[in-house]
C-alpha positions as CSV (number, residue, x, y, z in Angstrom):
1,M,84.5,-58.8,-79.3
2,H,84.5,-56.9,-76.0
3,C,86.2,-53.5,-75.3
4,D,85.9,-50.6,-72.9
5,V,84.7,-48.0,-75.5
6,V,83.3,-48.1,-79.0
7,I,83.8,-44.8,-81.0
8,I,81.5,-44.4,-84.0
9,G,83.0,-42.3,-86.7
10,A,86.7,-42.1,-87.6
11,G,87.0,-38.5,-88.7
12,A,89.1,-35.9,-86.9
13,V,86.9,-36.0,-83.7
14,G,86.4,-39.7,-83.4
15,S,90.0,-40.5,-84.2
16,S,91.2,-38.0,-81.6
17,V,88.8,-39.4,-79.0
18,A,90.0,-43.0,-79.8
19,F,93.7,-42.0,-79.7
20,H,93.4,-40.2,-76.3
21,L,91.4,-43.2,-74.8
22,A,94.0,-45.6,-76.1
23,E,96.7,-43.5,-74.6
24,A,94.9,-43.7,-71.3
25,G,95.1,-47.5,-71.5
26,L,91.5,-48.3,-72.4
27,K,90.6,-51.0,-74.9
28,I,88.8,-49.3,-77.7
29,A,87.3,-50.0,-81.1
30,L,87.1,-47.2,-83.7
31,V,84.3,-48.0,-86.2
32,D,83.6,-46.3,-89.5
33,R,81.4,-47.4,-92.4
34,S,84.0,-46.1,-94.8
35,F,87.6,-45.2,-93.8
36,P,89.3,-42.8,-91.4
37,G,88.9,-39.2,-92.7
38,A,86.7,-40.2,-95.6
39,K,83.8,-37.7,-95.1
40,T,84.0,-34.1,-93.6
41,S,87.6,-34.4,-92.6
42,R,88.6,-35.0,-96.3
43,A,86.4,-32.2,-97.8
44,T,87.6,-29.2,-95.9
45,Q,90.2,-26.4,-95.9
46,A,91.4,-27.9,-92.6
47,G,91.9,-24.6,-90.8
48,I,92.6,-24.4,-87.1
49,G,90.2,-21.5,-86.5
50,V,89.9,-19.6,-83.3
51,Y,89.1,-16.2,-84.5
52,A,85.4,-15.3,-84.6
53,K,84.3,-18.2,-82.3
54,K,81.5,-17.2,-80.0
55,P,80.0,-17.4,-77.4
56,R,82.7,-17.5,-74.7
57,A,82.4,-21.3,-74.1
58,N,82.9,-22.0,-77.9
59,L,85.9,-19.6,-78.0
60,M,87.5,-21.2,-75.0
61,L,87.1,-24.7,-76.4
62,N,88.6,-23.7,-79.8
63,M,91.5,-21.9,-78.0
64,K,92.2,-25.1,-76.0
65,G,92.2,-27.2,-79.2
66,A,94.7,-24.9,-80.9
67,E,96.9,-24.8,-77.9
68,L,97.0,-28.6,-77.6
69,Y,97.9,-29.3,-81.3
70,P,101.7,-29.1,-81.1
71,S,101.9,-31.6,-78.2
72,L,99.5,-34.0,-79.8
73,V,101.4,-33.9,-83.1
74,T,104.6,-34.6,-81.2
75,R,103.0,-37.7,-79.6
76,L,101.7,-38.9,-82.9
77,G,105.3,-38.8,-84.3
78,A,104.1,-37.9,-87.8
79,D,104.3,-35.0,-90.1
80,V,100.7,-33.7,-90.5
81,E,101.8,-30.4,-92.1
82,L,100.8,-28.4,-89.0
83,Q,101.2,-24.7,-89.5
84,A,100.6,-22.8,-86.3
85,N,101.3,-19.4,-87.7
86,G,98.1,-17.5,-87.2
87,V,95.4,-16.1,-89.5
88,L,94.7,-12.6,-90.9
89,N,91.0,-11.8,-90.9
90,V,90.8,-9.0,-93.4
91,A,88.3,-6.2,-93.9
92,L,87.6,-4.7,-97.3
93,S,85.7,-1.6,-96.0
94,E,85.9,0.8,-93.1
95,P,82.6,-0.3,-91.6
96,D,83.7,-3.9,-91.7
97,A,87.0,-2.9,-90.0
98,E,85.1,-1.0,-87.3
99,R,82.9,-4.0,-86.6
100,M,86.0,-6.1,-86.4
101,R,87.6,-3.8,-83.9
102,D,84.5,-4.0,-81.7
103,F,84.4,-7.7,-81.9
104,V,88.1,-8.2,-81.0
105,A,87.8,-5.8,-78.1
106,K,84.8,-7.8,-76.7
107,Q,86.7,-11.1,-77.1
108,H,89.6,-9.7,-75.2
109,E,87.3,-8.6,-72.4
110,T,85.5,-11.9,-72.0
111,A,88.1,-14.6,-72.6
112,G,91.6,-13.1,-72.9
113,Y,91.4,-13.6,-76.6
114,K,94.7,-13.5,-78.4
115,A,94.2,-11.2,-81.4
116,D,95.4,-7.8,-82.5
117,M,93.9,-5.2,-84.9
118,L,96.1,-4.1,-87.7
119,T,95.9,-1.3,-90.3
120,G,95.8,-2.2,-93.9
121,D,99.5,-1.3,-94.3
122,E,100.4,-3.4,-91.3
123,A,98.5,-6.4,-92.7
124,R,100.4,-6.0,-96.1
125,A,103.7,-5.9,-94.2
126,M,102.8,-9.4,-93.0
127,E,101.4,-10.5,-96.3
128,P,102.6,-8.4,-99.2
129,A,100.3,-10.1,-101.7
130,L,97.2,-8.5,-100.1
131,S,95.3,-6.0,-102.1
132,P,95.2,-2.2,-101.5
133,E,91.5,-2.8,-100.9
134,V,92.3,-4.4,-97.5
135,V,91.8,-1.5,-95.0
136,G,92.4,-3.5,-91.8
137,A,92.8,-6.9,-90.4
138,A,92.7,-8.9,-87.1
139,F,95.6,-11.1,-86.6
140,C,95.1,-14.2,-84.3
141,P,98.3,-16.1,-83.7
142,L,96.6,-19.2,-82.3
143,D,95.0,-20.0,-85.7
144,G,96.7,-22.2,-88.3
145,S,96.1,-25.2,-90.4
146,V,96.8,-28.9,-90.8
147,N,96.7,-31.5,-93.6
148,S,93.4,-33.1,-92.4
149,L,94.0,-36.5,-94.0
150,L,97.5,-36.8,-92.7
151,Y,96.2,-35.8,-89.3
152,V,93.4,-38.3,-89.2
153,H,95.5,-41.1,-90.6
154,A,98.2,-40.4,-88.0
155,L,95.6,-40.6,-85.2
156,A,94.2,-43.9,-86.6
157,R,97.7,-45.4,-86.8
158,G,98.3,-44.2,-83.3
159,V,95.2,-46.0,-82.1
160,A,96.4,-49.3,-83.7
161,R,99.9,-48.8,-82.3
162,L,98.5,-48.5,-78.8
163,G,96.5,-51.7,-79.2
164,G,93.1,-50.4,-80.3
165,R,91.0,-51.8,-83.1
166,V,90.4,-49.6,-86.2
167,L,87.4,-51.2,-88.0
168,A,87.1,-49.5,-91.5
169,W,84.3,-50.4,-93.9
170,T,82.2,-51.5,-90.9
171,E,78.7,-50.1,-90.4
172,V,76.9,-49.8,-87.1
173,Q,73.5,-51.5,-87.5
174,A,72.1,-51.5,-84.0
175,L,72.8,-50.1,-80.6
176,T,71.2,-51.8,-77.5
177,P,71.9,-51.3,-73.8
178,R,72.3,-54.6,-72.2
179,N,72.3,-53.2,-68.7
180,A,73.5,-50.1,-66.9
181,N,77.2,-51.0,-67.6
182,A,77.2,-52.6,-71.0
183,W,76.2,-51.9,-74.6
184,S,75.7,-54.2,-77.5
185,V,77.0,-52.6,-80.8
186,V,75.9,-54.8,-83.8
187,T,78.0,-54.0,-86.8
188,S,78.4,-55.5,-90.3
189,A,81.5,-57.2,-89.0
190,G,79.8,-58.7,-85.9
191,E,78.8,-57.7,-82.4
192,I,81.0,-55.6,-80.0
193,T,80.1,-55.2,-76.4
194,A,81.4,-52.2,-74.4
195,R,80.9,-50.1,-71.3
196,W,80.8,-46.9,-73.3
197,V,79.7,-45.8,-76.8
198,V,80.8,-42.4,-78.2
199,N,78.9,-41.0,-81.1
200,C,81.4,-39.1,-83.2
201,A,79.6,-39.6,-86.5
202,G,79.5,-36.0,-87.6
203,V,76.8,-35.3,-90.1
204,E,75.6,-38.9,-89.4
205,A,75.4,-38.3,-85.6
206,K,71.6,-37.7,-85.9
207,R,71.0,-41.1,-87.5
208,I,73.2,-42.9,-84.8
209,G,71.3,-41.1,-82.0
210,Q,68.0,-42.3,-83.4
211,M,69.1,-45.9,-82.9
212,V,68.8,-45.3,-79.1
213,G,65.9,-42.9,-79.2
214,V,68.0,-39.7,-78.9
215,E,67.3,-36.7,-81.1
216,I,70.6,-35.0,-81.9
217,P,69.9,-31.7,-83.7
218,I,72.7,-31.8,-86.3
219,E,72.1,-31.1,-90.0
220,P,74.6,-31.1,-92.9
221,N,75.9,-27.7,-93.9
222,R,77.3,-27.7,-97.4
223,G,80.5,-25.7,-98.2
224,H,82.2,-25.1,-101.6
225,V,86.0,-25.0,-102.1
226,L,88.1,-24.2,-105.2
227,V,91.5,-25.8,-105.7
228,T,94.1,-24.1,-107.9
229,E,97.2,-25.2,-109.6
230,A,100.4,-25.2,-107.5
231,L,102.0,-21.8,-107.2
232,P,105.2,-20.4,-105.7
233,P,104.6,-19.2,-102.1
234,L,102.1,-16.4,-102.3
235,I,100.9,-16.1,-98.7
236,R,102.5,-17.5,-95.5
237,R,99.3,-17.9,-93.4
238,R,95.6,-18.4,-93.8
239,I,93.5,-15.4,-94.8
240,S,89.9,-15.2,-93.6
241,G,87.1,-12.5,-93.7
242,P,84.6,-12.4,-96.6
243,T,86.0,-15.8,-97.6
244,L,88.7,-18.3,-96.7
245,I,92.1,-18.6,-98.5
246,R,94.9,-21.0,-97.7
247,Q,98.0,-22.1,-99.5
248,T,99.0,-25.7,-98.8
249,L,102.7,-26.7,-98.5
250,S,102.5,-28.2,-101.9
251,G,101.6,-24.8,-103.3
252,T,98.0,-25.2,-104.3
253,M,95.5,-22.6,-103.1
254,L,92.2,-23.6,-101.3
255,L,89.6,-20.9,-101.9
256,G,86.1,-20.4,-100.6
257,Q,83.7,-20.2,-97.7
258,T,80.0,-21.0,-98.2
259,E,77.3,-22.2,-95.9
260,E,74.1,-23.9,-97.2
261,L,71.6,-25.9,-95.2
262,V,70.4,-28.0,-98.2
263,G,70.3,-31.5,-96.7
264,A,72.4,-34.1,-98.4
265,D,72.4,-32.4,-101.8
266,A,76.1,-32.5,-103.0
267,A,75.5,-30.6,-106.2
268,E,78.0,-27.8,-106.8
269,S,76.8,-24.3,-107.6
270,L,78.8,-22.5,-110.4
271,S,77.4,-19.1,-109.3
272,L,78.6,-19.6,-105.7
273,L,82.0,-20.8,-106.9
274,A,82.3,-17.8,-109.2
275,A,81.3,-15.4,-106.5
276,Q,83.9,-16.9,-104.1
277,A,86.6,-16.6,-106.8
278,A,85.8,-12.9,-107.3
279,V,86.1,-12.1,-103.6
280,C,89.4,-14.0,-103.5
281,R,90.8,-11.9,-106.4
282,R,89.8,-8.8,-104.5
283,I,91.8,-9.9,-101.6
284,L,94.8,-11.4,-103.5
285,P,95.1,-9.8,-107.0
286,G,97.8,-12.2,-107.8
287,L,95.1,-14.9,-108.2
288,A,93.7,-13.2,-111.3
289,R,95.5,-15.4,-113.8
290,V,95.8,-18.6,-111.7
291,K,94.1,-21.7,-113.0
292,V,91.5,-23.5,-111.0
293,I,92.0,-27.3,-111.4
294,R,89.0,-28.6,-109.5
295,S,86.4,-27.9,-106.9
296,F,84.6,-29.8,-104.2
297,V,81.8,-29.6,-101.6
298,G,81.9,-30.9,-98.1
299,F,79.3,-31.2,-95.4
300,R,79.9,-29.9,-91.9
301,P,77.9,-31.1,-88.9
302,W,75.8,-28.1,-87.9
303,P,73.9,-27.8,-84.6
304,P,71.2,-25.0,-84.7
305,D,73.2,-22.7,-82.4
306,G,76.6,-23.4,-84.0
307,M,77.9,-24.8,-80.7
308,P,79.3,-28.4,-80.6
309,I,77.4,-31.1,-78.7
310,F,79.3,-33.4,-76.4
311,G,79.0,-35.2,-73.1
312,E,77.0,-38.1,-71.8
313,V,73.3,-38.1,-72.8
314,P,71.1,-37.9,-69.7
315,G,68.9,-40.9,-69.3
316,V,71.1,-43.0,-71.6
317,P,73.9,-44.2,-69.4
318,G,77.2,-44.9,-71.2
319,F,76.1,-43.1,-74.4
320,L,78.2,-40.0,-75.2
321,V,78.1,-37.5,-78.1
322,A,81.0,-35.6,-79.5
323,A,79.9,-33.8,-82.7
324,G,79.5,-30.4,-84.3
325,H,81.3,-27.8,-86.3
326,S,85.0,-26.9,-86.2
327,G,86.0,-30.5,-85.4
328,I,89.4,-30.0,-86.9
329,T,90.1,-27.1,-84.5
330,W,88.8,-28.6,-81.2
331,S,89.5,-32.3,-81.8
332,P,92.6,-32.3,-79.6
333,A,90.7,-30.8,-76.8
334,V,87.6,-33.0,-77.1
335,G,89.8,-36.1,-77.3
336,K,91.3,-35.1,-73.9
337,L,87.9,-34.0,-72.4
338,M,86.0,-37.2,-73.4
339,T,88.9,-39.3,-72.0
340,E,88.8,-37.4,-68.7
341,L,85.0,-37.8,-68.6
342,I,85.2,-41.6,-69.1
343,T,88.2,-42.3,-66.9
344,T,87.6,-39.9,-64.0
345,G,84.2,-38.3,-64.4
346,K,85.9,-34.9,-64.0
347,P,86.7,-33.2,-67.3
348,S,89.2,-30.3,-67.0
349,L,86.8,-27.9,-68.9
350,P,83.1,-27.7,-67.8
351,L,80.9,-29.5,-70.3
352,E,77.6,-28.0,-69.4
353,P,77.6,-25.4,-72.1
354,Y,77.9,-28.1,-74.8
355,S,75.3,-30.5,-73.3
356,I,72.5,-31.8,-75.5
357,T,70.2,-30.8,-72.7
358,R,70.4,-27.1,-73.8
359,F,68.0,-27.8,-76.6
360,A,65.4,-29.4,-74.3
361,R,65.5,-26.2,-72.2
362,K,64.4,-24.0,-75.0
363,P,60.6,-23.3,-75.5
């Protein structure tokens, strides 16, 4: 089979890149060794998170992703449970609130960041279920959430609707440049030739890079999440701060925020889950008698500096990378940027801050 672009990895990032390329009229193949959204995009709170992103380039990228969500969802023509209603980042002590004020002020100065500081009472006026322990909060209206599986599946269906191939349960076994303008992608379903290959494999991006002699410094970062029984509406928007709290449209609560660089170990830690539950109860006392029905861990693709990696790899013509943390948030922007890069060579946002070359420059 021949196509213009092969995209490896059908999570939020890969599926968005594939959809945008298909919209631009390119012939594409979206390849995943399981199914769209099966890995990181499934095991996540699926927040659209702009608040706290740094440095400036990372903040700008996430802002652009959040801003592009409504138009992308409209083009998909599907209900993906998009909630673009902001986030309250809460502080449980005066020192934390003061650090938050300083952080928000700096973001305003450097990037026109859209956030406002609130007192504890002002935060409770927005979310009455918040505890009296909340002494302040930063409200960012750009943040929100989405149902990640509905989102990724809508993107994959959009790719197919536009004439692209979605190859689930198809493993990439070898990548070989045929010449300066063609790649051979050997898969478990046969060979695909293409002008471009985009590595959107998330936590597997490192393994895919090694196939072409490129070291991509991404490691899996394990995070725990608790899931409660369905409740009547308790909060209207995401809560962040010492932990993450989100109520889905079905009423269940997603609780927890942990970061652990422990390789591929998927074991759950009861002590970490208990600690997250305790913090959540401090923020929302109404959770005290709520039943937890399950928990899960997910692995986020984590570069050493926290910044995503994307763009063409120097010295490997036609091989691009689009991987890193916060893929749910910036996937609409990266789909657009990768398409611009491939079709015109002129992305609308400078890609230099995200280039893999930044790691080679460090001593």
